[in-house]
C-alpha positions in Angstrom: 54.1 -140.3 65.5 56.6 -140.3 62.6 58.8 -143.3 62.1 61.9 -144.0 59.9 64.9 -146.3 59.9 68.1 -144.4 60.9 71.4 -145.9 61.9 69.9 -149.4 61.7 67.2 -148.6 64.3 63.5 -147.7 64.1 63.2 -144.1 65.3 59.8 -142.8 66.4 59.4 -139.1 66.9 56.6 -137.0 68.3 53.0 -138.1 68.6 50.0 -137.5 70.8 49.8 -138.2 74.5 46.8 -139.6 76.2 46.4 -136.7 78.6 43.3 -134.6 79.0 44.7 -131.9 76.7 45.6 -134.5 74.0 49.0 -132.8 73.8 51.8 -133.2 71.3 55.1 -134.6 72.5 58.7 -133.8 71.5 59.9 -137.3 72.7 62.1 -139.4 70.4 62.9 -143.0 71.0 64.7 -145.7 69.0 64.2 -149.4 68.8 67.2 -151.6 68.0 66.1 -154.9 66.3 69.6 -156.4 67.0 69.2 -156.1 70.8 65.4 -155.9 71.1 65.8 -152.8 73.2 64.5 -149.2 73.2 66.6 -146.1 73.9 65.7 -142.5 74.6 67.1 -140.1 72.1 67.4 -136.3 72.0 64.0 -134.7 71.9 62.7 -132.7 69.0 63.0 -128.9 69.5 59.2 -128.6 69.7 56.3 -131.0 70.4 54.7 -132.4 67.2 52.1 -134.9 66.2 51.2 -136.1 62.7 54.7 -135.2 61.4 56.5 -137.0 58.5 59.9 -138.6 58.7 62.6 -140.1 56.4 66.3 -140.6 56.4 68.0 -138.5 53.7 71.7 -138.3 53.0 72.6 -140.0 56.2 70.5 -137.8 58.5 67.0 -138.2 60.0 64.5 -135.6 58.8 61.2 -134.9 60.7 59.0 -132.7 58.6 55.9 -130.6 59.2 53.3 -131.9 61.5 50.8 -130.3 63.9 51.9 -128.5 67.0 50.7 -128.1 70.6 47.7 -130.5 70.7 45.1 -132.2 68.6 43.7 -129.6 66.4 46.6 -127.3 66.9 48.4 -125.2 64.2 50.1 -127.0 61.4 53.9 -126.6 60.9 56.2 -126.2 57.9 59.4 -126.5 60.0 61.9 -129.2 59.2 64.2 -130.7 61.9 67.4 -132.7 61.1 69.1 -135.2 63.4 72.7 -136.1 62.8 72.9 -138.8 65.4 73.8 -136.4 68.2 71.7 -133.3 68.0 68.8 -131.7 66.1 69.2 -128.7 63.8 66.7 -126.9 61.6 66.7 -127.3 57.8 64.9 -125.4 55.1 61.2 -125.2 55.8 58.5 -126.8 53.6 56.8 -124.3 51.2 53.6 -124.7 53.2 52.5 -126.2 56.6 51.5 -129.8 56.3 50.5 -132.5 58.7 49.4 -136.2 58.3 51.3 -136.7 55.1 54.1 -139.1 54.3 57.8 -138.8 53.3 60.0 -141.0 51.2 63.4 -140.7 49.4 63.6 -141.4 45.7 66.6 -140.8 43.4 68.4 -138.7 46.1 65.3 -136.5 46.5 63.3 -136.2 49.7 59.6 -136.2 48.8 56.6 -135.3 51.0 53.1 -136.2 49.7 49.6 -135.9 51.0 48.6 -134.3 54.2 46.5 -131.3 55.4 47.0 -127.6 56.1 44.3 -126.5 58.4 41.1 -127.9 56.9 42.5 -128.2 53.3 44.2 -131.2 51.8 47.5 -130.4 50.2 47.6 -131.4 46.5 51.2 -130.9 45.4 54.0 -133.1 46.7 57.1 -131.2 47.7 60.5 -132.3 46.6 63.8 -131.4 48.3 67.2 -131.6 46.6 69.2 -130.9 49.7 69.0 -127.1 49.2 65.5 -126.0 48.4 61.9 -127.3 48.1 59.9 -127.3 44.9 56.4 -128.4 44.1 55.5 -131.5 42.0 52.3 -132.2 40.1 49.2 -132.3 42.2 47.8 -135.5 43.5 44.7 -136.7 41.5 42.9 -137.3 44.8 44.4 -135.1 47.6 44.0 -136.9 51.0 45.4 -136.6 54.5 46.4 -139.4 56.9 48.0 -141.3 54.1 50.7 -143.9 54.1 53.5 -144.0 51.5 56.5 -146.1 50.5 58.9 -146.4 47.5 60.4 -149.1 45.4 63.2 -146.8 44.5 61.5 -145.5 41.4 57.9 -144.6 42.3 56.1 -143.2 45.3 53.1 -145.3 46.3 50.5 -143.4 48.4 47.8 -145.5 50.0 44.5 -144.7 51.7 43.7 -141.5 53.5 40.8 -139.3 54.4 39.0 -136.2 53.4 36.1 -134.4 55.1 35.8 -137.3 57.5 35.5 -139.9 54.8 38.0 -142.7 54.5 39.3 -144.0 51.2 41.0 -147.0 49.7 42.6 -144.9 47.0 46.0 -146.1 45.8 48.1 -143.5 43.9 51.5 -143.7 42.3 53.8 -140.8 41.6 56.7 -140.9 39.2 59.2 -138.2 40.1 61.1 -138.6 36.8 58.1 -137.7 34.7 56.3 -135.7 37.4 53.2 -137.7 36.8 50.5 -139.5 38.8 48.7 -142.8 38.1 45.7 -144.1 39.9 46.1 -147.9 40.6 43.8 -150.6 41.8 42.3 -149.5 45.2 43.0 -151.2 48.4 40.4 -153.8 49.5 39.8 -151.8 52.8 39.0 -148.1 52.9 41.1 -146.7 55.7 43.3 -143.8 56.9 46.1 -143.5 59.4 47.5 -146.7 58.1 51.2 -147.9 58.0 52.8 -148.4 54.6 56.2 -149.9 53.7 58.0 -151.5 50.7 59.9 -154.7 50.9 60.3 -158.1 49.1 59.1 -156.4 45.9 55.7 -155.5 47.4 53.9 -152.5 49.0 52.7 -153.5 52.4 49.8 -151.7 54.1 48.6 -152.4 57.6 46.2 -151.1 60.2 44.3 -147.8 60.0 40.9 -146.6 60.9 37.6 -146.2 59.0 34.4 -147.8 59.9 36.5 -149.6 62.6 40.1 -149.9 63.7 41.8 -152.4 61.3 44.1 -155.3 62.0 44.2 -156.2 58.3 47.6 -156.3 56.4 47.5 -156.2 52.6 50.2 -156.6 50.0 50.3 -155.0 46.5 52.4 -156.6 43.8 53.4 -153.9 41.2 54.1 -156.6 38.6 50.6 -158.1 38.7 48.8 -155.0 39.9 46.9 -157.0 42.5 46.4 -156.9 46.3 46.5 -160.0 48.5 45.8 -160.5 52.2 48.6 -161.2 54.6 48.4 -162.1 58.3 46.5 -159.6 60.5 48.3 -157.6 63.1 47.7 -159.0 66.6 46.4 -155.6 67.9 44.3 -153.4 65.6 45.8 -149.9 65.5 45.8 -146.7 63.6 48.4 -143.9 63.4 51.1 -146.5 63.5 54.8 -145.9 62.5 55.7 -148.6 60.0 59.1 -149.4 58.4 60.9 -152.3 56.8 64.3 -153.8 57.6 65.6 -156.9 55.7 62.2 -158.3 54.8 60.8 -157.6 58.2 57.9 -155.1 58.7 57.7 -153.3 62.0 54.4 -151.8 63.1 55.1 -149.5 66.0 52.7 -147.9 68.6 49.7 -146.0 67.3 46.2 -145.8 68.7 44.0 -148.8 69.7 40.7 -147.0 69.5 39.1 -144.1 67.5 40.7 -140.8 68.6 43.6 -140.5 71.0 44.2 -143.8 72.7 48.0 -144.4 72.7 49.2 -148.0 72.5 52.6 -149.3 73.5 52.2 -152.3 71.2 55.0 -153.0 68.7 54.8 -155.9 66.3 56.8 -157.3 63.4 55.9 -159.5 60.4 58.6 -161.5 58.5 58.0 -161.5 54.8 58.7 -164.6 52.7 
């Protein structure tokens, strides 16, 4: 599913159900850390899995994704939630699922992902009115995770042609340039990525196995370090940060479609 912080809550939108058809869902729910409670929110206009999400200019955006079921058609549609209802925004330039979205310098940026069987190279950048392409990723991958420190977009892991990667790529929107950084210790895709306490945090994912590992990248030193493992290994998680706390929500506990209700948090020091 897609996850983003909106109105102080962790919103999760869409995802795959564990039914025989491996169907996409339009369901949206929100977790409030202040009350430790979930609430049902207005559903997406269509069922989606592997969409991207971010909060941009005070509204929640759910972007792209894959429709109908596992292996269904990719979408370029963009849905915008104002806290009460969903509307439709300007579509992406191309369909894209299993990418990641962040906001940098008042621009909404979508990076990575797949269109059919082809990885999408160029990030797309939205200024509130229209989308434009950025420079292509050096290593285009899908099922990536991404986060921002307010200047750069850090894109971690991913897969291509069934192979999982520990590739770690940094995009600078100001110069429209990419840099390959030190790779992650574990090669994985479908991982969660967030930024807090001056570090990029990567957790979970799948590859040769389903990972519980959580790793931290320090941009100042350029090094990765190991943090405490998740209690339940999962891939396809929705991961966000709020006030030095990382939330790893839901996901799959086994290879393929195996929905988990597990939600965990890690307090950073």
